[in-house]
C-alpha positions in Angstrom: 0.0 0.0 0.0 1.3 3.4 -0.9 1.0 6.8 0.7 -2.5 7.1 -0.7 -3.8 4.5 1.8 -5.8 7.1 3.7 -7.5 8.4 0.5 -8.2 4.8 -0.6 -9.9 4.2 2.8 -12.0 7.3 2.5 -13.0 6.3 -1.1 -14.1 2.8 0.2 -16.2 4.4 3.0 -17.8 6.6 0.4 -18.7 3.7 -1.8 -19.8 1.6 1.2 -22.2 4.4 2.2 -23.7 4.5 -1.3 -24.2 0.8 -1.2 -25.7 1.0 2.3 -28.2 3.7 1.1 -29.1 1.6 -1.9 -29.8 -1.4 0.5 -26.9 -3.4 -1.0 -25.9 -4.5 2.4 -23.6 -7.4 1.5 -21.5 -5.1 -0.7 -21.5 -2.4 1.9 -20.2 -4.8 4.5 -17.3 -5.8 2.2 -16.4 -2.2 1.5 -16.6 -1.1 5.2 -14.3 -4.0 6.1 -11.8 -3.1 3.4 -11.9 0.5 4.5 -11.1 -0.4 8.1 -8.1 -2.5 6.8 -6.8 0.5 4.9 -7.3 2.8 7.9 -5.4 0.4 10.2 -2.6 0.2 7.7 -2.5 4.0 7.6 -2.3 4.1 11.5 0.5 1.6 11.6 2.7 2.7 8.7 1.8 6.2 7.5 0.3 8.4 10.3 3.1 10.5 11.8 1.6 12.1 14.8 -0.4 10.7 17.7 -3.2 13.2 16.9 -3.6 11.8 13.4 -3.5 8.3 14.7 -6.2 9.1 17.2 -8.3 10.7 14.5 -8.0 7.6 12.3 -8.9 5.4 15.2 -12.0 7.4 15.8 -13.0 6.9 12.2 -12.5 3.2 12.6 -14.7 3.1 15.6 -17.5 4.9 13.7 -17.1 2.6 10.7 -17.2 -0.5 12.9 -20.4 0.7 14.5 -21.9 1.2 11.0 -20.6 -2.2 10.0 -22.3 -3.8 12.9 -25.6 -2.1 12.1 -25.4 -3.1 8.4 -24.6 -6.6 9.4 -27.7 -6.6 11.6 -29.7 -5.4 8.6 -28.4 -8.2 6.5 -29.4 -10.8 9.1 -32.8 -9.2 9.4 -33.3 -9.1 5.7 -32.3 -12.7 5.4 -34.6 -13.7 8.3 -37.6 -11.9 6.8 -36.9 -13.2 3.3 -36.4 -16.8 4.4 -39.4 -16.9 6.7 -41.9 -15.1 4.4 -40.6 -15.8 0.9 -40.4 -12.1 0.2 -38.8 -9.1 1.7 -41.1 -7.0 3.8 -40.7 -3.3 3.8 -40.5 -1.8 7.3 -40.2 1.9 8.0 
């Protein structure tokens, strides 16, 4: 990974957010996971100051929380689909 690791992580989060909004939860999960990998790489090998490392860690925590929520949505969608034969829309 090059010095563009942080930008790549940001791009992945942007794509994941788009997939999440479009209810493509499985794809969003993959993208969030890859984004965190890039952020962790940036912390370990590229971030110079403690302040920047802490900022990136904070982003990872937010992304992880979103990842957990999307994972829950995937499980819920699978449960509803497998038990009713169709996806139910809930508000």
